[in-house]
N, CA, C and O atoms as a MOPAC input file, in Angstrom:
PM7 MOZYME 1SCF
protein

 N     17.21200 1   -22.23300 1    35.85500 1
 C     16.66000 1   -23.01400 1    34.76900 1
 C     15.22800 1   -23.39200 1    35.10600 1
 O     14.94800 1   -23.90400 1    36.19000 1
 N     14.31600 1   -23.13200 1    34.15900 1
 C     12.91400 1   -23.48100 1    34.35100 1
 C     12.66000 1   -24.87300 1    33.79700 1
 O     12.89600 1   -25.13700 1    32.61800 1
 N     12.18100 1   -25.75000 1    34.64800 1
 C     11.82900 1   -27.07500 1    34.15700 1
 C     10.32600 1   -27.11100 1    33.94700 1
 O      9.58500 1   -26.39600 1    34.62100 1
 N      9.87400 1   -27.93500 1    33.01800 1
 C      8.45200 1   -28.03200 1    32.71400 1
 C      7.83500 1   -29.15100 1    33.53100 1
 O      8.41500 1   -30.22400 1    33.69500 1
 N      6.63700 1   -28.87000 1    34.04000 1
 C      5.88000 1   -29.83600 1    34.82300 1
 C      4.48600 1   -29.90600 1    34.21500 1
 O      3.91800 1   -28.87800 1    33.84600 1
 N      3.94300 1   -31.08300 1    34.11000 1
 C      2.59600 1   -31.24600 1    33.57300 1
 C      1.59600 1   -31.22700 1    34.71600 1
 O      1.79900 1   -31.86000 1    35.75200 1
 N      0.52100 1   -30.49700 1    34.50900 1
 C     -0.56800 1   -30.43800 1    35.47300 1
 C     -1.83900 1   -30.83100 1    34.74200 1
 O     -2.10400 1   -30.33000 1    33.64900 1
 N     -2.62100 1   -31.71300 1    35.32600 1
 C     -3.85600 1   -32.15200 1    34.67900 1
 C     -5.00600 1   -31.25100 1    35.10400 1
 O     -5.23100 1   -31.01300 1    36.29100 1
 N     -5.73900 1   -30.74900 1    34.08800 1
 C     -6.94300 1   -29.95000 1    34.31900 1
 C     -7.98100 1   -30.38300 1    33.29100 1
 O     -7.64900 1   -31.01600 1    32.28800 1
 N     -9.23600 1   -30.03900 1    33.54500 1
 C    -10.27900 1   -30.42200 1    32.59700 1
 C    -10.20500 1   -29.53300 1    31.35500 1
 O     -9.60700 1   -28.45700 1    31.38200 1
 N    -10.81600 1   -29.99500 1    30.28000 1
 C    -10.73900 1   -29.31500 1    28.98200 1
 C    -11.32900 1   -27.90800 1    29.03600 1
 O    -10.77700 1   -26.98800 1    28.43300 1
 N    -12.43000 1   -27.72800 1    29.74100 1
 C    -13.06200 1   -26.40400 1    29.82100 1
 C    -12.12700 1   -25.39700 1    30.49700 1
 O    -12.00200 1   -24.26100 1    30.03900 1
 N    -11.47800 1   -25.80900 1    31.57700 1
 C    -10.53500 1   -24.92700 1    32.27100 1
 C     -9.34800 1   -24.61300 1    31.36700 1
 O     -8.88300 1   -23.47300 1    31.32500 1
 N     -8.86600 1   -25.59600 1    30.65900 1
 C     -7.75000 1   -25.38500 1    29.73700 1
 C     -8.12200 1   -24.36600 1    28.66600 1
 O     -7.32400 1   -23.48900 1    28.33600 1
 N     -9.33700 1   -24.48100 1    28.12100 1
 C     -9.79800 1   -23.52700 1    27.11000 1
 C     -9.87400 1   -22.11500 1    27.68100 1
 O     -9.48400 1   -21.15200 1    27.02100 1
 N    -10.37700 1   -21.99200 1    28.90600 1
 C    -10.48200 1   -20.67400 1    29.54200 1
 C     -9.10400 1   -20.07300 1    29.79300 1
 O     -8.88700 1   -18.88400 1    29.56000 1
 N     -8.18100 1   -20.89300 1    30.26700 1
 C     -6.81700 1   -20.40300 1    30.49700 1
 C     -6.16900 1   -19.96700 1    29.18900 1
 O     -5.54600 1   -18.90700 1    29.12500 1
 N     -6.31300 1   -20.77300 1    28.15700 1
 C     -5.75600 1   -20.42500 1    26.85100 1
 C     -6.34700 1   -19.11500 1    26.33300 1
 O     -5.61700 1   -18.26100 1    25.83200 1
 N     -7.67400 1   -18.95500 1    26.45400 1
 C     -8.33600 1   -17.74600 1    25.95600 1
 C     -7.88000 1   -16.50800 1    26.72900 1
 O     -7.61200 1   -15.46400 1    26.13500 1
 N     -7.79300 1   -16.62800 1    28.04900 1
 C     -7.35200 1   -15.48800 1    28.85600 1
 C     -5.90200 1   -15.12100 1    28.55900 1
 O     -5.56300 1   -13.94400 1    28.44500 1
 N     -5.06800 1   -16.11600 1    28.43900 1
 C     -3.65500 1   -15.85900 1    28.13900 1
 C     -3.51900 1   -15.20900 1    26.76500 1
 O     -2.76900 1   -14.24600 1    26.60300 1
 N     -4.23500 1   -15.72900 1    25.78800 1
 C     -4.16500 1   -15.17600 1    24.43600 1
 C     -4.66700 1   -13.72900 1    24.41700 1
 O     -4.06700 1   -12.86900 1    23.77200 1
 N     -5.76500 1   -13.46300 1    25.12300 1
 C     -6.32300 1   -12.10600 1    25.16600 1
 C     -5.34700 1   -11.11000 1    25.77900 1
 O     -5.34900 1    -9.93100 1    25.42400 1
 N     -4.51900 1   -11.58200 1    26.69500 1
 C     -3.55300 1   -10.70000 1    27.36400 1
 C     -2.18900 1   -10.71400 1    26.68100 1
 O     -1.29200 1    -9.95800 1    27.05400 1
 N     -2.03900 1   -11.57600 1    25.68100 1
 C     -0.77800 1   -11.64300 1    24.96100 1
 C      0.35400 1   -12.25000 1    25.76300 1
 O      1.51700 1   -11.88200 1    25.60300 1
 N     -0.00500 1   -13.19300 1    26.63600 1
 C      1.01000 1   -13.87000 1    27.45400 1
 C      0.81100 1   -15.37600 1    27.34500 1
 O     -0.19600 1   -15.84400 1    26.81300 1
 N      1.76400 1   -16.11500 1    27.84500 1
 C      1.64000 1   -17.57500 1    27.82400 1
 C      0.73600 1   -18.03900 1    28.97200 1
 O      0.53100 1   -17.32200 1    29.95200 1
 N      0.21100 1   -19.24000 1    28.82600 1
 C     -0.59000 1   -19.82500 1    29.90600 1
 C      0.26900 1   -19.95100 1    31.15500 1
 O     -0.21200 1   -19.73100 1    32.26700 1
 N      1.51700 1   -20.29800 1    30.97900 1
 C      2.43200 1   -20.42100 1    32.10800 1
 C      2.54900 1   -19.10000 1    32.86800 1
 O      2.51600 1   -19.07600 1    34.09800 1
 N      2.68900 1   -17.99500 1    32.11600 1
 C      2.77400 1   -16.68400 1    32.76000 1
 C      1.46100 1   -16.31300 1    33.43900 1
 O      1.46100 1   -15.73100 1    34.52300 1
 N      0.34400 1   -16.64900 1    32.80200 1
 C     -0.96900 1   -16.37200 1    33.39100 1
 C     -1.12900 1   -17.10400 1    34.72000 1
 O     -1.55700 1   -16.51300 1    35.71000 1
 N     -0.78800 1   -18.38100 1    34.74000 1
 C     -0.90000 1   -19.17300 1    35.97300 1
 C      0.04200 1   -18.61400 1    37.04000 1
 O     -0.31900 1   -18.55800 1    38.21500 1
 N      1.24500 1   -18.20200 1    36.63900 1
 C      2.19100 1   -17.60800 1    37.59800 1
 C      1.60000 1   -16.35400 1    38.21800 1
 O      1.76400 1   -16.12900 1    39.41800 1
 N      0.91100 1   -15.52600 1    37.42400 1
 C      0.26500 1   -14.33400 1    37.96400 1
 C     -0.85300 1   -14.70600 1    38.92400 1
 O     -1.01600 1   -14.08500 1    39.97400 1
 N     -1.62900 1   -15.73400 1    38.55100 1
 C     -2.72900 1   -16.16000 1    39.41300 1
 C     -2.23200 1   -16.61700 1    40.78000 1
 O     -2.78200 1   -16.22300 1    41.80900 1
 N     -1.21600 1   -17.43000 1    40.79000 1
 C     -0.71700 1   -17.94000 1    42.06600 1
 C      0.11600 1   -16.88900 1    42.79800 1
 O      0.29500 1   -16.96200 1    44.01300 1
 N      0.61900 1   -15.91900 1    42.04900 1
 C      1.39500 1   -14.84400 1    42.66300 1
 C      0.52400 1   -13.75200 1    43.24600 1
 O      1.02000 1   -12.85400 1    43.92600 1
 N     -0.78300 1   -13.82200 1    42.98400 1
 C     -1.69800 1   -12.84700 1    43.55000 1
 C     -1.75200 1   -11.53700 1    42.78200 1
 O     -2.38600 1   -10.58900 1    43.24500 1
 N     -1.10600 1   -11.45200 1    41.61800 1
 C     -1.17600 1   -10.22300 1    40.83300 1
 C     -2.60500 1   -10.00200 1    40.36400 1
 O     -3.33700 1   -10.95000 1    40.08000 1
 N     -2.98800 1    -8.73200 1    40.28800 1
 C     -4.31200 1    -8.38800 1    39.82400 1
 C     -4.38200 1    -8.62700 1    38.32100 1
 O     -3.55800 1    -8.10700 1    37.56900 1
 N     -5.35700 1    -9.40800 1    37.88400 1
 C     -5.52000 1    -9.68100 1    36.46800 1
 C     -6.55500 1    -8.72600 1    35.89500 1
 O     -7.74600 1    -8.85800 1    36.17500 1
 N     -6.10900 1    -7.77300 1    35.09800 1
 C     -6.99900 1    -6.80900 1    34.47700 1
 C     -6.71800 1    -6.73500 1    32.98800 1
 O     -5.61300 1    -7.02100 1    32.52900 1
 N     -7.73900 1    -6.34800 1    32.24900 1
 C     -7.53700 1    -6.06500 1    30.83800 1
 C     -6.53300 1    -4.91800 1    30.74300 1
 O     -6.46700 1    -4.08600 1    31.64900 1
 N     -5.75800 1    -4.85800 1    29.67500 1
 C     -4.72000 1    -3.82700 1    29.57200 1
 C     -5.21400 1    -2.40400 1    29.78000 1
 O     -4.52800 1    -1.60600 1    30.41900 1
 N     -6.40900 1    -2.06100 1    29.24800 1
 C     -6.90200 1    -0.69500 1    29.42700 1
 C     -7.23300 1    -0.40700 1    30.89000 1
 O     -6.99800 1     0.70100 1    31.37200 1
 N     -7.77300 1    -1.38900 1    31.59100 1
 C     -8.06600 1    -1.20100 1    33.01300 1
 C     -6.78200 1    -1.17600 1    33.83300 1
 O     -6.67300 1    -0.42000 1    34.79900 1
 N     -5.81900 1    -1.99500 1    33.45300 1
 C     -4.54200 1    -1.99400 1    34.16000 1
 C     -3.86200 1    -0.63500 1    34.01200 1
 O     -3.24200 1    -0.14500 1    34.95600 1
 N     -3.97400 1    -0.02300 1    32.83000 1
 C     -3.39800 1     1.31100 1    32.61100 1
 C     -4.10600 1     2.34500 1    33.48200 1
 O     -3.46200 1     3.23600 1    34.03400 1
 N     -5.43600 1     2.23000 1    33.60800 1
 C     -6.18200 1     3.15500 1    34.47100 1
 C     -5.74800 1     2.99800 1    35.92500 1
 O     -5.57800 1     3.98400 1    36.64200 1
 N     -5.57100 1     1.74200 1    36.35200 1
 C     -5.13500 1     1.49700 1    37.72900 1
 C     -3.77200 1     2.11800 1    37.96500 1
 O     -3.55900 1     2.78300 1    38.97900 1
 N     -2.85000 1     1.90800 1    37.04000 1
 C     -1.49500 1     2.43500 1    37.18400 1
 C     -1.48200 1     3.96400 1    37.22100 1
 O     -0.65000 1     4.56700 1    37.89900 1
 N     -2.42300 1     4.59300 1    36.47700 1
 C     -2.47200 1     6.05700 1    36.41700 1
 C     -3.34000 1     6.66800 1    37.51900 1
 O     -3.41300 1     7.89000 1    37.64400 1
 N     -4.00300 1     5.81500 1    38.32500 1
 C     -4.87300 1     6.33400 1    39.37700 1
 C     -6.10700 1     7.01400 1    38.81400 1
 O     -6.54600 1     8.04300 1    39.32600 1
 N     -6.66700 1     6.43500 1    37.75200 1
 C     -7.84100 1     7.00800 1    37.10300 1
 C     -9.04300 1     6.08600 1    37.27700 1
 O     -8.90200 1     4.93000 1    37.67700 1
 N    -10.23800 1     6.62000 1    36.96900 1
 C    -11.45700 1     5.82000 1    37.02400 1
 C    -11.70000 1     5.29100 1    38.43500 1
 O    -11.68100 1     6.04800 1    39.40600 1
 N    -11.92800 1     3.99000 1    38.53400 1
 C    -12.19400 1     3.37100 1    39.83200 1
 C    -11.01500 1     3.47600 1    40.79300 1
 O    -11.17200 1     3.23900 1    41.99000 1
 N     -9.83200 1     3.83000 1    40.28000 1
 C     -8.63200 1     3.95100 1    41.10700 1
 C     -8.26900 1     5.40100 1    41.40600 1
 O     -7.20200 1     5.67500 1    41.95500 1
 N     -9.16300 1     6.33900 1    41.04300 1
 C     -8.88700 1     7.74800 1    41.33000 1
 C     -8.97200 1     7.99000 1    42.83100 1
 O     -9.59900 1     7.21700 1    43.55500 1
 N     -8.34100 1     9.06500 1    43.29700 1
 C     -8.38400 1     9.39500 1    44.72600 1
 C     -9.82200 1     9.56400 1    45.19100 1
 O    -10.17800 1     9.14000 1    46.29000 1
 N    -10.65200 1    10.18600 1    44.34900 1
 C    -12.05900 1    10.42300 1    44.71800 1
 C    -12.82400 1     9.10400 1    44.84100 1
 O    -13.58100 1     8.90900 1    45.79200 1
 N    -12.62700 1     8.20900 1    43.88700 1
 C    -13.32700 1     6.92200 1    43.92100 1
 C    -12.87900 1     6.09500 1    45.12200 1
 O    -13.70100 1     5.47300 1    45.79400 1
 N    -11.57600 1     6.08900 1    45.39000 1
 C    -11.07200 1     5.32900 1    46.54100 1
 C    -11.56400 1     5.92200 1    47.85600 1
 O    -11.85400 1     5.18600 1    48.79900 1
 N    -11.66000 1     7.25500 1    47.92300 1
 C    -12.17700 1     7.90700 1    49.13300 1
 C    -13.64900 1     7.54500 1    49.34100 1
 O    -14.08000 1     7.30100 1    50.46800 1
 N    -14.42200 1     7.51100 1    48.23900 1
 C    -15.82900 1     7.12300 1    48.33400 1
 C    -15.95700 1     5.67400 1    48.77600 1
 O    -16.81200 1     5.36000 1    49.60400 1
 N    -15.13200 1     4.79000 1    48.24600 1
 C    -15.13400 1     3.39400 1    48.67900 1
 C    -14.85100 1     3.29300 1    50.17500 1
 O    -15.52900 1     2.55400 1    50.88800 1
 N    -13.85400 1     4.03300 1    50.64900 1
 C    -13.50100 1     4.01100 1    52.07500 1
 C    -14.65800 1     4.53100 1    52.92400 1
 O    -14.92600 1     4.00400 1    54.00400 1
 N    -15.34500 1     5.57100 1    52.43200 1
 C    -16.49500 1     6.11500 1    53.16400 1
 C    -17.60000 1     5.06800 1    53.26400 1
 O    -18.19200 1     4.88900 1    54.32800 1
 N    -17.87800 1     4.37600 1    52.16000 1
 C    -18.92500 1     3.35200 1    52.15300 1
 C    -18.56800 1     2.20700 1    53.09700 1
 O    -19.42200 1     1.73500 1    53.84900 1
 N    -17.32600 1     1.76300 1    53.06400 1
 C    -16.88200 1     0.67900 1    53.95200 1
 C    -17.03300 1     1.09100 1    55.40700 1
 O    -17.50500 1     0.30700 1    56.23100 1
 N    -16.63500 1     2.31900 1    55.72900 1
 C    -16.76400 1     2.80400 1    57.10800 1
 C    -18.23000 1     2.84300 1    57.52900 1
 O    -18.55800 1     2.50600 1    58.66700 1
 N    -19.11200 1     3.25100 1    56.61800 1
 C    -20.54300 1     3.30500 1    56.93200 1
 C    -21.10600 1     1.90500 1    57.16400 1
 O    -21.91000 1     1.70900 1    58.07600 1
 N    -20.69900 1     0.93700 1    56.36100 1
 C    -21.15100 1    -0.44800 1    56.54200 1
 C    -20.64400 1    -0.98300 1    57.88300 1
 O    -21.38600 1    -1.64100 1    58.61200 1
 N    -19.39200 1    -0.70200 1    58.20300 1
 C    -18.84500 1    -1.16100 1    59.48000 1
 C    -19.56300 1    -0.50700 1    60.65900 1
 O    -19.76100 1    -1.14300 1    61.69400 1
 N    -19.95200 1     0.75500 1    60.51000 1
 C    -20.64300 1     1.47700 1    61.58200 1
 C    -22.06600 1     0.96100 1    61.76500 1
 O    -22.49300 1     0.70500 1    62.89000 1
 N    -22.81100 1     0.80600 1    60.65200 1
 C    -24.22600 1     0.43600 1    60.74200 1
 C    -24.46600 1    -1.06500 1    60.70400 1
 O    -25.51800 1    -1.54200 1    61.13100 1
 N    -23.47600 1    -1.82300 1    60.18400 1
 C    -23.60400 1    -3.26200 1    59.95100 1
 C    -24.73800 1    -3.55700 1    58.98300 1
 O    -25.33400 1    -4.63300 1    59.03400 1
 N    -25.04400 1    -2.59700 1    58.08800 1
 C    -26.06100 1    -2.79600 1    57.05500 1
 C    -25.39800 1    -2.81700 1    55.68900 1
 O    -24.52600 1    -2.00300 1    55.38500 1
 N    -25.83600 1    -3.77200 1    54.87200 1
 C    -25.30700 1    -3.89700 1    53.52100 1
 C    -26.27900 1    -4.75200 1    52.71200 1
 O    -27.25400 1    -5.28300 1    53.24400 1
 N    -25.99700 1    -4.87300 1    51.43300 1
 C    -26.77700 1    -5.74800 1    50.56500 1
 C    -25.90600 1    -6.96800 1    50.28100 1
 O    -24.91200 1    -6.85800 1    49.56400 1
 N    -26.26200 1    -8.12700 1    50.82900 1
 C    -25.46700 1    -9.33100 1    50.58600 1
 C    -25.42000 1    -9.69300 1    49.10400 1
 O    -26.36900 1    -9.45100 1    48.35800 1
 N    -24.28800 1   -10.28100 1    48.69200 1
 C    -24.09600 1   -10.64800 1    47.29000 1
 C    -25.21600 1   -11.53000 1    46.77500 1
 O    -25.67900 1   -11.33000 1    45.65200 1
 N    -25.66300 1   -12.48800 1    47.54800 1
 C    -26.72600 1   -13.38500 1    47.07200 1
 C    -27.98700 1   -12.61100 1    46.71800 1
 O    -28.67000 1   -12.95900 1    45.75500 1
 N    -28.31300 1   -11.55200 1    47.48900 1
 C    -29.47900 1   -10.71600 1    47.17500 1
 C    -29.26800 1    -9.98000 1    45.85200 1
 O    -30.18100 1    -9.89300 1    45.03100 1
 N    -28.07200 1    -9.45700 1    45.65300 1
 C    -27.75400 1    -8.74500 1    44.41500 1
 C    -27.81500 1    -9.72100 1    43.23300 1
 O    -28.37300 1    -9.40500 1    42.18200 1
 N    -27.23800 1   -10.89800 1    43.42200 1
 C    -27.20800 1   -11.90300 1    42.35900 1
 C    -28.62600 1   -12.30800 1    41.94900 1
 O    -28.92700 1   -12.38800 1    40.75800 1
 N    -29.49200 1   -12.56100 1    42.92400 1
 C    -30.88200 1   -12.93000 1    42.63700 1
 C    -31.57900 1   -11.81300 1    41.87700 1
 O    -32.31000 1   -12.07000 1    40.92100 1
 N    -31.35400 1   -10.57400 1    42.30000 1
 C    -31.94300 1    -9.42300 1    41.62800 1
 C    -31.45500 1    -9.33200 1    40.18000 1
 O    -32.25500 1    -9.15600 1    39.26100 1
 N    -30.14500 1    -9.45100 1    39.98300 1
 C    -29.58500 1    -9.34400 1    38.63500 1
 C    -30.08200 1   -10.46900 1    37.73200 1
 O    -30.33100 1   -10.25300 1    36.54600 1
 N    -30.22400 1   -11.65600 1    38.28600 1
 C    -30.70800 1   -12.78400 1    37.48900 1
 C    -32.15700 1   -12.59100 1    37.04900 1
 O    -32.61000 1   -13.23500 1    36.10200 1
 N    -32.88400 1   -11.70600 1    37.73200 1
 C    -34.27900 1   -11.45000 1    37.36200 1
 C    -34.40300 1   -10.41900 1    36.24000 1
 O    -35.47800 1   -10.26600 1    35.65900 1
 N    -33.32900 1    -9.71900 1    35.93300 1
 C    -33.37800 1    -8.69100 1    34.90100 1
 C    -33.81900 1    -9.27900 1    33.57000 1
 O    -33.34600 1   -10.33700 1    33.15600 1
 N    -34.72600 1    -8.58300 1    32.91000 1
 C    -35.18400 1    -9.00900 1    31.59300 1
 C    -36.17600 1   -10.15500 1    31.61400 1
 O    -36.56500 1   -10.65200 1    30.55700 1
 N    -36.59300 1   -10.58400 1    32.79800 1
 C    -37.59000 1   -11.65300 1    32.89300 1
 C    -38.95600 1   -11.03100 1    33.17200 1
 O    -39.06100 1    -9.84400 1    33.47900 1
 N    -39.98700 1   -11.84500 1    33.06100 1
 C    -41.34600 1   -11.37100 1    33.34800 1
 C    -41.52000 1   -11.04500 1    34.82700 1
 O    -42.42600 1   -10.29800 1    35.19600 1
 N    -40.66100 1   -11.59900 1    35.67100 1
 C    -40.77100 1   -11.37900 1    37.11800 1
 C    -39.53800 1   -10.64700 1    37.64400 1
 O    -38.90800 1   -11.08400 1    38.60700 1
 N    -39.20100 1    -9.52100 1    36.99500 1
 C    -38.03300 1    -8.74300 1    37.41700 1
 C    -38.26500 1    -8.20500 1    38.83300 1
 O    -39.31600 1    -7.64000 1    39.13400 1
 N    -37.27800 1    -8.39000 1    39.67600 1
 C    -37.36800 1    -7.98300 1    41.07600 1
 C    -36.92000 1    -6.53500 1    41.26000 1
 O    -36.13600 1    -6.01500 1    40.46700 1
 N    -37.42700 1    -5.88500 1    42.31600 1
 C    -36.92800 1    -4.53900 1    42.63300 1
 C    -35.51000 1    -4.65700 1    43.22300 1
 O    -35.13200 1    -5.72200 1    43.71100 1
 N    -34.73300 1    -3.57700 1    43.17900 1
 C    -33.39300 1    -3.64000 1    43.75900 1
 C    -33.45000 1    -4.03000 1    45.23600 1
 O    -34.33900 1    -3.57400 1    45.95500 1
 N    -32.52900 1    -4.85700 1    45.69400 1
 C    -32.53300 1    -5.24700 1    47.11400 1
 C    -32.17600 1    -4.05400 1    47.99500 1
 O    -31.47100 1    -3.13700 1    47.57400 1
 N    -32.67300 1    -4.08900 1    49.20600 1
 C    -32.41000 1    -3.02500 1    50.16800 1
 C    -31.36600 1    -3.50000 1    51.17400 1
 O    -31.29600 1    -4.68800 1    51.49000 1
 N    -30.55900 1    -2.57600 1    51.67500 1
 C    -29.59000 1    -2.96100 1    52.70700 1
 C    -30.30700 1    -3.52500 1    53.94300 1
 O    -31.43300 1    -3.14500 1    54.26400 1
 N    -29.61900 1    -4.43400 1    54.61100 1
 C    -30.13600 1    -5.00400 1    55.85600 1
 C    -28.97700 1    -5.33500 1    56.76800 1
 O    -27.82500 1    -5.31800 1    56.33500 1
 N    -29.25600 1    -5.63100 1    58.01000 1
 C    -28.22400 1    -5.98700 1    58.96600 1
 C    -27.51900 1    -7.24900 1    58.49300 1
 O    -28.16200 1    -8.23300 1    58.12700 1
 N    -26.20800 1    -7.21200 1    58.50600 1
 C    -25.43700 1    -8.38800 1    58.12000 1
 C    -24.46500 1    -8.76500 1    59.20900 1
 O    -23.72300 1    -9.73700 1    59.06500 1

């Protein structure tokens, strides 16, 4: 038997949870259960691609990801997220930055 428990969250978070649950056609309760259960939350079309091993989940894409990870581990060079974020935030501005270069991390 499932008993109901109330959890307090702010209005903005509640709106986001409601919107995500509605977009996926599930209840907020089910969405939260997936979040705490560690299930991957993907849009249905992406979830279908993952299940079929297509796109980013193809053998070729996964092999390329593994190659890149091995290269980063070998060289200890990468582009930190903060550098990428700063670069992306400059897009479309008068002071657009060049793409960041890998560095020792």
